[in-house]
Structure formats: C-alpha cells, structure tokens
LOLO-904132 format. One line per field, with one value per residue (C-alpha): residue in three letters; residue number from 1; x, z, y. Coordinates in nm, 4 decimals. Layout:
r (ALA ...) .
k (NUM ...) .
c1 (X ...) .
c3 (Z ...) .
c2 (Y ...) .
//
This chain:
r (UNK UNK UNK UNK UNK UNK UNK UNK UNK UNK UNK UNK UNK UNK UNK UNK UNK UNK UNK UNK UNK UNK UNK UNK UNK UNK UNK UNK UNK UNK UNK UNK UNK UNK UNK UNK UNK UNK UNK UNK UNK UNK UNK UNK UNK UNK UNK UNK UNK UNK UNK UNK UNK UNK UNK UNK UNK UNK UNK UNK UNK UNK UNK UNK UNK UNK UNK UNK UNK UNK UNK UNK UNK UNK UNK UNK UNK UNK UNK UNK UNK UNK UNK UNK UNK UNK UNK UNK UNK UNK UNK UNK UNK UNK UNK UNK UNK UNK UNK UNK UNK UNK UNK UNK UNK UNK UNK UNK UNK UNK UNK UNK UNK UNK UNK UNK UNK UNK UNK UNK UNK UNK UNK UNK UNK UNK UNK UNK UNK UNK UNK UNK UNK UNK UNK UNK UNK UNK UNK UNK UNK UNK UNK UNK UNK UNK UNK UNK UNK UNK UNK UNK UNK UNK UNK UNK UNK UNK UNK UNK UNK UNK UNK UNK UNK UNK UNK UNK UNK UNK UNK UNK UNK UNK UNK UNK UNK UNK UNK UNK UNK UNK UNK UNK UNK UNK UNK UNK UNK UNK UNK UNK UNK UNK UNK UNK UNK UNK UNK UNK UNK UNK UNK UNK UNK UNK UNK UNK UNK UNK UNK UNK UNK UNK UNK UNK UNK UNK UNK UNK UNK UNK UNK UNK UNK UNK UNK UNK UNK UNK UNK UNK UNK UNK UNK UNK UNK UNK UNK UNK UNK UNK UNK UNK UNK UNK UNK UNK UNK UNK UNK UNK UNK UNK UNK UNK UNK UNK UNK UNK UNK UNK UNK UNK UNK UNK UNK UNK UNK UNK UNK UNK UNK UNK UNK UNK UNK UNK UNK UNK UNK UNK UNK UNK UNK UNK UNK UNK UNK UNK UNK UNK UNK UNK UNK UNK UNK UNK UNK UNK UNK UNK UNK UNK UNK UNK UNK UNK UNK UNK UNK UNK UNK UNK UNK UNK UNK UNK UNK UNK UNK UNK UNK UNK UNK UNK UNK UNK UNK UNK UNK UNK UNK UNK UNK UNK UNK UNK UNK UNK UNK UNK UNK UNK UNK UNK UNK UNK UNK UNK UNK UNK UNK UNK UNK UNK UNK UNK UNK UNK UNK UNK UNK UNK UNK UNK UNK UNK UNK UNK UNK UNK UNK UNK UNK UNK UNK UNK UNK UNK UNK UNK UNK UNK UNK UNK UNK UNK UNK UNK UNK UNK UNK UNK UNK UNK UNK UNK UNK UNK UNK UNK UNK UNK UNK UNK UNK UNK UNK UNK UNK UNK UNK UNK UNK UNK UNK UNK UNK UNK UNK UNK UNK UNK UNK UNK UNK UNK UNK UNK UNK UNK UNK UNK UNK UNK UNK UNK UNK UNK UNK UNK UNK UNK UNK UNK UNK UNK UNK UNK UNK UNK UNK UNK UNK UNK UNK UNK UNK UNK UNK UNK UNK UNK UNK UNK UNK UNK UNK UNK UNK UNK UNK UNK UNK UNK UNK UNK UNK UNK UNK UNK UNK UNK UNK UNK UNK UNK UNK UNK UNK UNK UNK UNK UNK UNK UNK UNK UNK UNK UNK UNK UNK UNK UNK UNK UNK UNK UNK UNK UNK UNK UNK UNK UNK UNK UNK UNK UNK UNK UNK UNK UNK UNK UNK UNK) .
k (1 2 3 4 5 6 7 8 9 10 11 12 13 14 15 16 17 18 19 20 21 22 23 24 25 26 27 28 29 30 31 32 33 34 35 36 37 38 39 40 41 42 43 44 45 46 47 48 49 50 51 52 53 54 55 56 57 58 59 60 61 62 63 64 65 66 67 68 69 70 71 72 73 74 75 76 77 78 79 80 81 82 83 84 85 86 87 88 89 90 91 92 93 94 95 96 97 98 99 100 101 102 103 104 105 106 107 108 109 110 111 112 113 114 115 116 117 118 119 120 121 122 123 124 125 126 127 128 129 130 131 132 133 134 135 136 137 138 139 140 141 142 143 144 145 146 147 148 149 150 151 152 153 154 155 156 157 158 159 160 161 162 163 164 165 166 167 168 169 170 171 172 173 174 175 176 177 178 179 180 181 182 183 184 185 186 187 188 189 190 191 192 193 194 195 196 197 198 199 200 201 202 203 204 205 206 207 208 209 210 211 212 213 214 215 216 217 218 219 220 221 222 223 224 225 226 227 228 229 230 231 232 233 234 235 236 237 238 239 240 241 242 243 244 245 246 247 248 249 250 251 252 253 254 255 256 257 258 259 260 261 262 263 264 265 266 267 268 269 270 271 272 273 274 275 276 277 278 279 280 281 282 283 284 285 286 287 288 289 290 291 292 293 294 295 296 297 298 299 300 301 302 303 304 305 306 307 308 309 310 311 312 313 314 315 316 317 318 319 320 321 322 323 324 325 326 327 328 329 330 331 332 333 334 335 336 337 338 339 340 341 342 343 344 345 346 347 348 349 350 351 352 353 354 355 356 357 358 359 360 361 362 363 364 365 366 367 368 369 370 371 372 373 374 375 376 377 378 379 380 381 382 383 384 385 386 387 388 389 390 391 392 393 394 395 396 397 398 399 400 401 402 403 404 405 406 407 408 409 410 411 412 413 414 415 416 417 418 419 420 421 422 423 424 425 426 427 428 429 430 431 432 433 434 435 436 437 438 439 440 441 442 443 444 445 446 447 448 449 450 451 452 453 454 455 456 457 458 459 460 461 462 463 464 465 466 467 468 469 470 471 472 473 474 475 476 477 478 479 480 481 482 483 484 485 486 487 488 489 490 491 492 493 494 495 496 497 498 499 500 501 502 503 504 505 506 507 508 509 510 511 512 513 514 515 516 517 518 519 520 521 522 523 524 525 526) .
c1 (6.6633 6.3256 6.0493 5.9072 5.5710 5.3009 5.1467 4.7912 4.5447 4.3859 4.0419 3.9418 3.7980 3.4493 3.1463 2.8456 2.7295 2.4037 2.1953 1.8589 1.7390 1.3633 1.1572 1.1619 0.7921 0.8638 1.1131 0.8589 0.7796 0.4869 0.6106 0.9760 1.1077 1.4210 1.3670 1.1510 0.9673 0.8542 0.4842 0.3260 0.2334 -0.1378 -0.1864 0.0088 -0.1970 -0.5182 -0.3896 -0.2920 -0.6195 -0.8190 -0.6033 -0.5894 -0.8738 -1.0720 -0.9960 -0.6194 -0.6273 -0.5382 -0.7922 -0.5237 -0.1455 0.0491 0.1382 0.5127 0.7535 0.8346 1.2016 1.4875 1.7895 2.0307 1.7918 1.7417 2.1169 2.1881 1.9046 2.0309 2.3980 2.3138 2.1148 2.4071 2.6333 2.3958 2.4418 2.6954 2.7721 3.0171 3.1912 3.2385 3.3026 3.4082 3.0854 3.1996 2.9215 2.6802 2.6923 2.4840 2.4367 2.7815 2.8029 3.1234 3.2842 3.1185 3.3747 3.2772 3.3641 3.0500 2.8390 2.9979 2.9059 2.5399 2.5097 2.6000 2.3101 2.2878 2.1901 2.0514 1.7947 1.6899 1.3194 1.2134 0.9675 1.2197 1.1883 1.4328 1.5684 1.6847 1.8221 2.0524 2.3459 2.1507 2.0098 2.3602 2.4935 2.2076 2.2619 2.6371 2.5796 2.3414 2.6056 2.8682 2.6422 2.5586 2.9315 2.9784 2.6947 2.7548 2.3832 2.2383 2.0105 1.9666 1.7018 1.7908 1.4334 1.3949 1.4650 1.6021 1.7441 1.4190 1.2338 1.4784 1.4103 1.0385 1.0935 1.2748 0.9881 0.7408 0.9455 0.9577 0.5784 0.5368 0.7642 0.5648 0.2366 0.3684 0.4326 0.1068 0.2552 0.1651 -0.0993 0.1132 0.4419 0.3453 0.6508 0.9718 1.2718 1.5121 1.7486 1.7198 2.0365 1.9405 1.8089 1.4510 1.3470 1.3567 1.0957 0.8968 0.8633 0.7839 0.5180 0.3729 0.3573 0.1440 0.4038 0.4377 0.7796 1.0029 1.2954 1.5969 1.8276 2.2051 2.4070 2.7398 2.8959 2.6651 2.4456 2.1892 2.3153 2.2206 2.0142 1.7834 1.7171 1.6347 1.3679 1.1728 1.1924 0.9126 0.6983 0.5470 0.8799 0.8948 1.2411 1.5337 1.5975 1.9269 2.1979 2.5553 2.7628 2.4867 2.4651 2.7068 2.9761 2.9959 3.0055 2.8324 3.0800 2.8063 2.5973 2.6299 2.5190 2.2213 2.1158 2.1396 1.9185 1.6453 1.6811 1.6342 1.2730 1.2070 1.2481 1.4395 1.7170 1.7470 2.0714 2.0488 2.3834 2.3441 2.6521 2.8581 3.1166 3.3553 3.3149 3.3338 3.5434 3.5981 3.2750 2.9572 2.5946 2.6444 2.9073 2.6812 2.3959 2.1528 1.8624 1.8236 2.0183 2.0042 2.2548 2.2197 2.3948 2.3570 2.5727 2.8282 2.8705 2.9175 2.6139 2.4703 2.1856 2.0313 1.8824 1.7061 1.6239 1.5992 1.8713 1.9073 1.8553 1.9583 1.7646 1.9710 1.8357 1.9352 1.8162 1.5321 1.3780 1.4720 1.1246 0.9806 1.2039 1.0284 0.9161 1.0455 1.4034 1.6786 1.7948 2.0714 1.9646 2.2580 2.3962 2.0700 1.9200 1.5473 1.2960 1.1459 0.7828 0.6802 0.7175 0.3933 0.5437 0.6943 0.5925 0.5296 0.6621 0.7981 0.8896 0.7292 1.0234 1.3379 1.5316 1.7071 1.9282 2.1656 2.2562 2.2984 2.5389 2.7273 2.7657 2.8754 3.1365 3.2644 3.2903 3.4599 3.7096 3.8082 3.7920 3.7749 4.0972 3.9888 3.6559 3.8378 4.0759 3.7731 3.6648 4.0136 4.0681 3.7164 3.7860 4.1296 3.9812 3.7044 3.9339 4.1686 3.8705 3.7704 4.1126 4.1175 3.7501 3.7548 4.0499 3.8314 3.7039 3.3321 3.3155 3.2743 3.2033 2.9403 2.9444 3.2285 3.5065 3.8524 3.7157 3.7619 3.4620 3.4005 3.2953 3.1300 3.0866 2.7949 2.9585 2.8039 2.8525 2.6632 2.9603 3.0026 2.6276 2.6162 2.9083 2.8051 2.4427 2.5500 2.3577 2.4683 2.2246 2.3925 2.7353 2.6059 2.4898 2.8254 3.0092 2.8335 3.0336 3.3446 3.1923 3.1423 2.8402 2.7334 2.4762 2.1906 1.9721 2.0859 1.7696 1.7002 1.8000 1.9200 2.2755 2.2412 2.3548 2.4601 2.6996 2.7465 3.0590 3.1259 3.4369 3.4300 3.7395 3.6879 3.8575 4.2278 4.3994 4.4328 4.0551 3.9916 4.2268 4.0420 3.7131 3.8658 4.0193 3.6789 3.5177 3.8049 3.7605 3.3828 3.4216 3.6587 3.4131 3.1388 3.3397 3.4920 3.2275 2.9043 2.6997 2.8780 2.7530 2.3995 2.3633 2.5258 2.5434 2.6860 2.8339 2.5414 2.2637 1.9964 2.0588 1.8250 1.4782 1.1932 1.2242 0.8662 0.7468 0.8933 0.6407 0.3449 0.1650 -0.0386 0.2782 0.3801 0.3420 0.4596 0.4577 0.5032 0.1392 0.0299 0.2488 0.0796 -0.2636 -0.1730 -0.0137 -0.2099 -0.0383 0.2858 0.1086 -0.0201 0.3323 0.4638 0.1944 0.2575 0.6309 0.5626) .
c3 (1.5621 1.4025 1.6195 1.5054 1.3315 1.5287 1.3300 1.2095 1.4343 1.2791 1.3884 1.3365 1.6436 1.5585 1.7268 1.5383 1.6145 1.8062 1.8069 1.9062 1.6172 1.5958 1.2803 1.0858 1.1482 1.5201 1.4652 1.2859 1.4456 1.3006 1.1267 1.0806 0.7254 0.5460 0.2476 0.2191 -0.1105 -0.2861 -0.2976 -0.6214 -0.8679 -0.8794 -1.2483 -1.2302 -0.9280 -1.1166 -1.4102 -1.1933 -1.0046 -1.3295 -1.5113 -1.2392 -1.2410 -0.9141 -0.8585 -0.8324 -0.6782 -0.3086 -0.0589 0.2092 0.2033 0.2226 0.5766 0.5333 0.8242 0.8959 0.9817 0.9523 0.7325 1.0199 1.1766 0.8448 0.7855 1.1332 1.1057 0.7867 0.8833 1.2074 1.0189 0.7783 1.0741 1.1819 0.8535 0.6832 0.3158 0.0318 0.1051 0.4707 0.5171 0.3423 0.2089 0.0054 0.1731 -0.0785 -0.2761 -0.5986 -0.5943 -0.7151 -0.4788 -0.5620 -0.5689 -0.7911 -0.8925 -0.7587 -1.0880 -1.2271 -0.9633 -1.0576 -1.4210 -1.3564 -1.1434 -1.4312 -1.4978 -1.8616 -1.7394 -1.3917 -1.5132 -1.8200 -1.8114 -1.9194 -2.1674 -2.3167 -2.6947 -2.8532 -3.0753 -2.7604 -2.5805 -2.8459 -2.6058 -2.3681 -2.6526 -2.7947 -2.4621 -2.4397 -2.8006 -2.7504 -2.4336 -2.6286 -2.8963 -2.6357 -2.4654 -2.8020 -2.8485 -2.4942 -2.5426 -2.9102 -2.9783 -3.2361 -3.0619 -2.7102 -2.5150 -2.2007 -2.1233 -1.8238 -1.4792 -1.3139 -1.3881 -1.3014 -1.5329 -1.8098 -1.7483 -1.7653 -2.0988 -2.2273 -2.1165 -2.2867 -2.6087 -2.5915 -2.5601 -2.8441 -3.0718 -3.0316 -3.0687 -3.3966 -3.5384 -3.4086 -3.1241 -2.8336 -2.6939 -2.7430 -2.5868 -2.2259 -2.0352 -1.9228 -1.8001 -1.5440 -1.2725 -0.8968 -0.8679 -1.1493 -1.0213 -0.8897 -1.1132 -1.4106 -1.2699 -1.1140 -1.4302 -1.6423 -1.3934 -1.3969 -1.7762 -1.7489 -1.8065 -1.6236 -1.4595 -1.4716 -1.2296 -1.2501 -0.9577 -0.9662 -0.9394 -0.7576 -1.0145 -0.9165 -1.2282 -1.3841 -1.6052 -1.9698 -1.9538 -1.7092 -1.9715 -2.2292 -1.9988 -1.9733 -2.3153 -2.5646 -2.8206 -2.5223 -2.4236 -2.4886 -2.3537 -2.1298 -1.8800 -1.7033 -1.5086 -1.5872 -1.3765 -1.1303 -0.7798 -0.6613 -0.8801 -1.0874 -1.4657 -1.6669 -1.9416 -2.1358 -2.1877 -2.5668 -2.5935 -2.3664 -2.5751 -2.8944 -2.7294 -2.6717 -3.0249 -3.1553 -3.0308 -3.1550 -2.8150 -2.7374 -2.4833 -2.2549 -2.0671 -1.7260 -1.7139 -1.3775 -1.2815 -1.5741 -1.3527 -1.3856 -1.7588 -1.9183 -2.2333 -2.1851 -2.3000 -2.4569 -2.5012 -2.8781 -2.8684 -2.6486 -2.8999 -2.6838 -2.8420 -2.5583 -2.2551 -1.9945 -1.7912 -1.4689 -1.5099 -1.1350 -1.0738 -1.3341 -1.4694 -1.1320 -1.0945 -0.7421 -0.6254 -0.4811 -0.1788 -0.4011 -0.6904 -0.9343 -1.1059 -1.4792 -1.6932 -2.0472 -2.2712 -2.5590 -2.8509 -3.1824 -3.5117 -3.5192 -3.2078 -3.2609 -3.3765 -3.0395 -2.8313 -2.6004 -2.7771 -2.8428 -2.9291 -2.9900 -3.3515 -3.5180 -3.8401 -4.0004 -3.7243 -3.5265 -3.2685 -3.2651 -3.0543 -3.2940 -3.1996 -3.5299 -3.4176 -3.4599 -3.3255 -3.0137 -2.6688 -2.5912 -2.3045 -1.9957 -1.8118 -1.7944 -1.9629 -2.1384 -1.8644 -1.5620 -1.7380 -1.4475 -1.4108 -1.7852 -1.7853 -1.4873 -1.6665 -1.9900 -1.8012 -1.6235 -1.9490 -2.1408 -1.8614 -1.8660 -2.2349 -2.3745 -2.2084 -1.8788 -1.8854 -1.9271 -1.6457 -1.4235 -1.4801 -1.4298 -1.0998 -0.9787 -1.0462 -0.8804 -0.5693 -0.5510 -0.5727 -0.3145 -0.0802 -0.1728 -0.0906 0.2484 0.3407 0.3118 0.5523 0.8273 1.0498 0.9949 0.6488 0.3231 -0.0427 -0.1603 -0.5131 -0.7631 -0.5155 -0.6033 -0.8924 -0.9080 -0.9096 -1.1202 -0.9340 -0.6161 -0.3998 -0.1948 0.1160 0.3976 0.7754 0.8318 0.9863 1.2350 1.3034 1.3749 1.6161 1.7955 1.7087 1.5744 1.2588 0.9590 1.0613 1.4015 1.2383 1.0253 1.3320 1.5021 1.1894 1.2356 1.5555 1.3388 1.0947 0.8192 0.6038 0.5805 0.3168 0.4775 0.1735 -0.0089 -0.1818 -0.2400 0.0955 -0.0500 0.0737 0.4533 0.6657 0.3556 0.3132 -0.0317 -0.0862 -0.4010 -0.3707 -0.7242 -0.8486 -0.6121 -0.3004 -0.2226 -0.0794 0.2484 0.2670 0.1760 0.4572 0.6999 0.6094 0.6403 0.9790 1.1138 0.9948 1.1416 1.4717 1.4774 1.3860 1.6841 1.9071 1.8019 1.9651 2.2602 2.3481 2.1525 2.3820 2.2591 1.9101 2.0167 2.1873 1.9042 1.7771 2.0733 1.9020 1.6791 1.6848 1.6940 1.8605 1.7901 1.6373 1.6712 1.3625 1.3889 1.3118 0.9625 0.8648 1.0410 0.8312 1.1369 1.2798 0.9672 0.9229 0.5890 0.6841 1.0038 1.0063 0.9537 1.2513 1.4713 1.3607 1.4351 1.7693 1.9092 2.2469 2.0778 1.9434 2.2950 2.4390 2.1697 2.2445 2.6168 2.5680 2.3536) .
c2 (1.8841 1.8332 1.6971 1.3628 1.3816 1.2050 0.9194 0.9708 0.7844 0.4784 0.5991 0.9605 1.1346 1.2496 1.3951 1.5223 1.8770 1.8880 2.2028 2.0587 2.2715 2.3309 2.2885 2.6145 2.6770 2.6849 2.9680 3.1850 3.5221 3.7194 4.0316 3.9263 3.9578 3.8445 4.0761 4.3843 4.3450 4.6607 4.7300 4.6110 4.8815 4.9525 4.8809 4.5548 4.4494 4.5066 4.3028 4.0061 4.0020 3.9940 3.7385 3.4737 3.2245 3.2324 2.8649 2.9260 3.2737 3.2570 3.3826 3.4223 3.4461 3.1157 3.0094 3.0462 3.0951 3.4605 3.5047 3.7510 3.6715 3.6013 3.3541 3.1727 3.1526 3.0171 2.7659 2.6051 2.6160 2.4367 2.1742 2.1261 2.0503 1.7751 1.5869 1.3680 1.4205 1.3649 1.6959 1.6050 1.2355 0.9165 0.7682 0.4700 0.2769 0.4278 0.1049 0.0885 0.4670 0.5782 0.8724 1.0527 1.3919 1.6514 1.9166 2.2581 2.4265 2.2615 2.4348 2.7669 2.7078 2.6342 2.9476 3.1752 3.4092 3.2967 2.9504 3.0091 3.2618 3.0621 2.9754 2.6223 2.7768 3.0166 3.0500 2.8002 3.0783 3.2560 2.9507 2.8107 2.7734 2.5518 2.3418 2.2995 2.1692 1.9185 1.8115 1.7701 1.5668 1.3429 1.2907 1.2013 0.9493 0.7969 0.7394 0.6075 0.3577 0.2890 0.3377 0.5740 0.8226 0.9649 1.1535 1.3504 1.4434 1.2115 1.3543 1.0391 0.6978 0.5228 0.7611 0.6694 0.3014 0.3794 0.5560 0.2462 0.0201 0.2541 0.2385 -0.1417 -0.1454 0.1061 -0.0966 -0.4184 -0.2330 -0.0901 -0.4382 -0.5870 -0.7923 -0.5668 -0.8032 -1.1138 -1.0066 -0.9475 -1.0778 -0.9061 -1.1062 -0.9624 -1.0839 -1.0526 -0.8410 -0.6048 -0.2735 -0.3091 -0.0171 -0.2525 -0.4867 -0.2013 0.0072 -0.2970 -0.4028 -0.0503 -0.0735 -0.3880 -0.6598 -0.9900 -1.0101 -1.3183 -1.2875 -1.5183 -1.5957 -1.6482 -1.9654 -1.9882 -1.7533 -1.4677 -1.4631 -1.6999 -1.9779 -1.9256 -2.2438 -2.0637 -1.7967 -2.0632 -2.2035 -1.8767 -1.7092 -1.7614 -1.5828 -1.3977 -1.2382 -0.8654 -0.7898 -0.8618 -0.5809 -0.6352 -0.4552 -0.5613 -0.5549 -0.6290 -0.4872 -0.7550 -0.5973 -0.9155 -0.8695 -1.1405 -1.2377 -1.4197 -1.1061 -1.0975 -1.4610 -1.3872 -1.0863 -1.2928 -1.5552 -1.2967 -1.1640 -1.5184 -1.5143 -1.1598 -0.9929 -0.6738 -0.6208 -0.3175 -0.2458 -0.0790 0.1048 0.2721 0.0675 0.1981 0.3649 0.0714 0.0062 0.3534 0.3366 -0.0363 -0.2002 -0.0616 -0.1566 -0.1757 -0.4490 -0.6617 -0.6192 -0.4195 -0.2314 0.0196 0.1351 0.4070 0.6069 0.8024 1.1353 1.1822 0.8778 0.7811 1.1333 1.2992 1.5203 1.5312 1.3121 1.6288 1.4494 1.1972 1.4249 1.5720 1.3769 1.3271 1.0194 0.9323 0.6930 0.5533 0.3490 0.1949 0.3452 0.0894 0.2454 0.6101 0.7145 0.6072 0.8362 1.0852 1.3996 1.6553 1.5707 1.8233 1.8244 2.0227 2.1929 2.3662 2.5891 2.5979 2.3645 2.2982 2.1057 1.8509 1.7788 1.6240 1.2634 1.0656 0.7396 0.8990 0.7779 1.1459 1.3532 1.1795 1.5018 1.8484 2.0215 1.9069 1.7316 1.8787 2.1302 2.2114 1.8440 1.7994 2.0946 1.9527 1.6179 1.7874 1.9890 1.6756 1.4807 1.7615 1.8133 1.4454 1.3652 1.0124 0.8949 1.0455 0.8617 0.5326 0.6241 0.6888 0.3281 0.1871 0.3681 0.2783 -0.0905 -0.0657 0.0980 -0.1588 -0.4573 -0.3033 -0.2884 -0.6432 -0.7867 -0.6158 -0.6626 -1.0407 -1.0482 -0.8963 -1.1751 -1.2179 -1.0535 -1.2465 -1.1726 -1.4242 -1.5688 -1.6062 -1.6941 -1.5596 -1.3546 -0.9765 -0.7453 -0.4368 -0.1209 -0.2525 -0.5613 -0.6855 -0.8255 -1.0273 -0.9962 -1.3209 -1.5025 -1.2175 -1.2155 -1.5892 -1.5543 -1.2318 -1.1523 -0.8100 -0.7156 -0.5124 -0.2360 -0.2141 -0.1974 0.0889 0.2817 0.2306 0.3515 0.6866 0.7357 0.7587 1.0059 0.7485 0.6806 0.3163 0.2273 0.0344 -0.0420 -0.3553 -0.4701 -0.7481 -0.8992 -1.2277 -1.1918 -1.2321 -0.9360 -0.7414 -0.4498 -0.2974 -0.0868 0.1163 0.3340 0.4843 0.6672 0.9598 0.8223 0.7956 0.4897 0.6809 0.7254 0.3624 0.2603 0.4866 0.3185 -0.0273 0.0571 0.1568 -0.1662 -0.3722 -0.1905 -0.2478 -0.6158 -0.6543 -0.4675 -0.7088 -0.9879 -0.8012 -0.5409 -0.5953 -0.3713 -0.0582 -0.1451 -0.2314 0.1086 0.3088 0.5722 0.7584 1.0642 1.1586 1.4183 1.1477 0.8149 0.5238 0.5239 0.2784 0.0594 -0.0639 0.2894 0.2707 0.0035 0.1615 0.4265 0.5219 0.6738 0.8652 1.2394 1.3728 1.7415 1.9406 2.0484 1.6874 1.5957 1.8555 1.7345 1.3746 1.4593 1.7563 1.7202 1.8349 2.1409 2.2209 2.1974 2.4305 2.6874 2.6600 2.7263 3.0315) .
//
C-alpha cells in the first residue's frame, strides 16, 4: 500500500544564510596570492616603462586585497548565499523591471572564447561574426517595432531614451526649429527616464496625470500641445499595466502640430507580436534588451538598449552604425548628421548576443506566445490579488491589465497602520522578493507586480499565499510585521540615513575615513 503524499505547505520554510562575512579588504593578508604571475620579461618591462605617460604610470602598486584562491571562493559563495535572486526565489515583485529567467545556454554562448576574448577595438575585418549578430539583432528589432532602422550602441534603456531625445533635438535643429520647440510632453506613469533625459537635454517638461481610466483624456493633450512642442515621450502600457487604446489618435494629434512621438517600449513584454510602434504612428521607440529580451540586469548594469527610428530620422542615429555591404559588415562612420557616439564602444556585446540567442530560439510565434503567457499570468494575479482583504487595483475598474499591475495596500494601511514597505520586509522571511520602488508615489501604499511569462501557476500561487498570510498577520499580529525581517542576514536599517549624504560612504576606504573608530577596532582585532 502506497503511503499518501504529504501536501505541499502553503508557505515555504525559509531562513537566509548568515555568515557575518567581512568586507573583502578585511580578509586581506599581506603576501597571500591567488595566482602566481610570471615575472615580466626585461625587454617588455623596459618598453612599458618608456611608453606609459608619467601622469598615468603608477608610483605604487594598487591597494588590492591579497588573498589565496580558496579564501576568495569561500568569500563570494558566502555572499551569494546572503542574497535573493531570480535563480533562487520567486521575484515577481520586480514590477516595471521585467526580471525574468535568462536561459543558461545564453551564458554558455557568450563564454565561448571567440566572443569572450574579442576586444572592443578589434579590427572589423576580424570580427565579422560579432558584427553580423549585432546587425541581425537590429534587423529583428526593426521588424518587432515596425520602424526602419535600429542602433544597439546604447548600454541601457535610459541611454537609449537619451539617444532618442538627442535625435529629436537634432531633427528640429536640422529644420531650423530647434530654438522654438522647447517642450516635451509625457505622462506621470511613463518611465521617469523620459522626463529626466528630456530635462537633461534642455527641454521643459509637461507631465499629464490620469483620469479614472488610468491615462490622461485626449482633451488634456489638446490643452498642452502647441508650436513649441517637440515631442510626446510616452510608455504604453504604462507602469500601471494599463494600455491606452487611444494611442494612435494621440500620436496623430502631436503630428498635427509638427511634433514627433517617441515610444518607450520598456514594457513591451506583454505586447510582443501583438502591436507595434509603427501601427501607432511613432517616429522613434526604444527597447530594453535586459528586460523584454531576457538578458540579465547585471546588478543594475550594464544592460543593453535599442533605439529604433523611421527612415526620416535614420541619418541622426548614433554613429557608427553597422551596415551590410555584400557579404561583409562594416562600421559606417560617414554620417555627418549623426548625434555622434553615445557609448564608448558598440553596445554591450554579451547582452546583444544573449538577446539574439533568446529571440532565435523562440522565433516569431514564440515571441508572441511570450506576450500571451505574460498577460495571462498577470491577469491571474490580478484576479486573486484584489480578493485579498486590504488590496486594490486603482484605476480602470473591471478592466484587464497587460503585463503588470500597480496595486495599493492603502485599505490595509488605514485599518492596521502596516505600510507597503513593512509588508515587503516581512515577505523576505518567506524567501520572496518584493519590489519597493514604485515611483511616482501617486498610488498610496503601492505594490507593483509583474510576473512575466517565466513563472508557473504554482509559483504565482506561492507568492499569493505569502501575501494573503501577511495581510492576515497585519490584522491579527501586526507586531511580527513591524519587526520583520526575522529570518534574514540583515534585519532593519535606519531609513533616515538614506536621505542623509553625511552618512553615506561610497567605498570601504571612504567608510573608514568617515568612521575612524571602526578602523581602530579593526586594527585592534588584528
């Protein structure tokens, strides 16, 4: 007789590893080595010493930690156990950042010597394979967006938005309207990078707020556009997950006054193969390869951005661009109207290769299926989240969302005093990541969830069970939330320090300088 299988617990038992691991500089022991490097040949040494300019030649060796291999390995493995990550836990709380699984085969590909050892300044004639991959990725993204030309030079999504702003400025300068058109229109739930890059480029920013549907009424756009308008810069769907169905009409409105329209497609994960920038009439758009196309965020960078434009704006693309001539691929620098370089080299090649591999593995039908499953997962979460007491989904009642939702715990907060930040800290006790940045803070007590296509129904249910449990705790035992996390390496930090530059120390040595008493304790221990 077979024994019954025990049901899976609703809440996973979790406790973060704690090693009390020192900073690597504290582990340094003079004379220890991880690798014994051969002595430099005499003639080579003479050559280096004569070729280096005195300004850049070091007078003393860099103050690097000195450690044996085993100690280095143990140090970083211990640190890795004190972290949460996409390969360890369910992190659908990474709303607006599209954190999802990156297939490990892509990491194997980029570690091939032919790519890994390729220098950014390698002669193009001897790096044809790499240039071909970049060119083919550009062609694919042109098809995905429907626009005519693409640059992959930018090393992040924000950098791609900056490139688009720079091209907008260059276009109006080329037709003699650069001094006249000094306003950019955006929406409050579009990514802040749109307003930030436009402001950095010298534009005045006009920001529109949503009505009950979650996006500005078209009449609001009519009130602000004029002969001074340079462009619309908008995310759609916005960070609420709501898609504006009037987007084509809005773009045509901007075109009617001679303005351009730039599409922030960082939230493209739910619309791949379904709708494109071209059909909505956009002049420019950008993608984040390190989001939609499954390349890692790499702890905040480097990522990879794609700037896409219509034929009218192609001459302004960052230089150089990769062009196919016959069977060869060249870096075309002969572009007098170009905005110039926006990155030191041509993009972040490993992430471009990862994205190319991901796209080629899926194919056109697979890309559309990615969007369909992402939308299905998101709306499964939506249906269940709004049934949790204290959780709501502001705007557009009873309407589905695309790839994410910005929820609100305000009802729970008003009843219990428990904040969304406190819920996030308690979620850590169950090994879950809970995204705590929901700018702008218009939705009170916000929580933004974005499940993507990467997570199974079982994992979505696990996440929901944790949030149900915490919402019940907020009513029955709020103190356990206020004192959370209990099972983590680090417990609570002083929030006021985050806004106090006097308390900041960017490096370990800066920390020791700012707090010499710590340095004295370290020396006393040693």
